[in-house]
N, C-alpha and C positions, 0 to 999 in steps of 0.2 A: 855417514862415516866411510872411511876408506876401507878397502878390502883387508889390508893388514891389521886395521883396528878391530874389524869384525872377527878375524881369525884369532887375535889375541884374547878377545872376550870369550870366544868359543873354547879356546884352550883352557882358560881359567875355569869355566863352568864344567868342562869335561873332566876336571880333576876329581870330581866325585867318583867314588868307586861304584862298580856294578852297573846295572841297567840305567840308573838315573844319570850317570855321567855320559853313557852312550846316547841316551835320549837328548841330553843337552847338546852334545857335539852334532848330532843329526839335525836337530831343529835349527841351530845357528848356521850350520853348513847349508841347509836348504834355503834359509832366508837370504843368505848372501849370494845365491845364484842369480836371482833376477830381482831382488828387492821385493819379494812377496810381502803381502800384507799379513801380519801375524795372525789375525783372526781366521783368515781363510785356511792357513796351515794348521792351526790348533783345532779346528773343527773337523778335521779329516777322520773318517772312519776306515776300518779295514776294507770295506767294500769299495773304497776309492783308491786302493793300493793294488796295482796289478804287475805281475812279473811279465816281462816281455821276452821275446825269443833270444835276445842278446844276453839274457841272464840278469839284466838290470831291472829296475822297477820304474813304473810310471805312476805318478800320483795325480789324480783328477782333483783340481782345486776349484772351489766355488767361492767367488768373491762378490760381496754385496754390490760393489760399484760396477761390476761387469755383467753384461747380459748372458754371456755364455761361460761355461766352465773352461778352464784351460789345463793342458797336460804339462806336468813337470817331470822330465826324465831325471832320475836319480843317477848321478855320476858313479863310476865304478868304485871309487874310494868310499863314497857314502853308502853304496849298496852293501859293502861289508859291515859298516857300522849299523845300518838298518837291520840286517840279519842278526847281528850280535845283540842288538837292543831287543828284538822280538824274542829270540831264544832266551836271553837273560831274564826278561820280565816273566815269560811263561814258566821258566824253571822256578823263579822266586815265588810266583803266585801259587804254583802247585805245592811248594814246600810249606807255605803258610795257610793252605786250605782255601785259597780264593779260586772260585770256579771260572772267573772271566779269563779269557785269553785274547791276545792281540795278534794281528798278522794279516796277511793278504786274505781278502774276502771274508774276514771276520766282521760282523755287523756292528761291533762296539767301537767306541772311540779308540783311536790309535795311540794317542799320547796319554801316558799315565804319570801320576805324581806320587 
């Protein structure tokens, strides 16, 4: 698909309210950067997400077909979405009594449904 088609899909999925919409926007935004394989991105844990000195994030992706992991730097616009997704999910989880948290260096899976 062309970049404008991916962005159109991402915008529709991002219309969901709260952290699910933020998650959708972030996942599709990251997939559109380099054509990542979806499985490598969906299996990310918080321990693979690192804040770098620029204030942005780097995600270490492991893909079955590649010998070595590679680093994906999250662009500034998606960094803001990532931070909003993490804080939104963690606030929601606390409000409904779920003890799991997501975020940088958290050992659990990063993407929630």
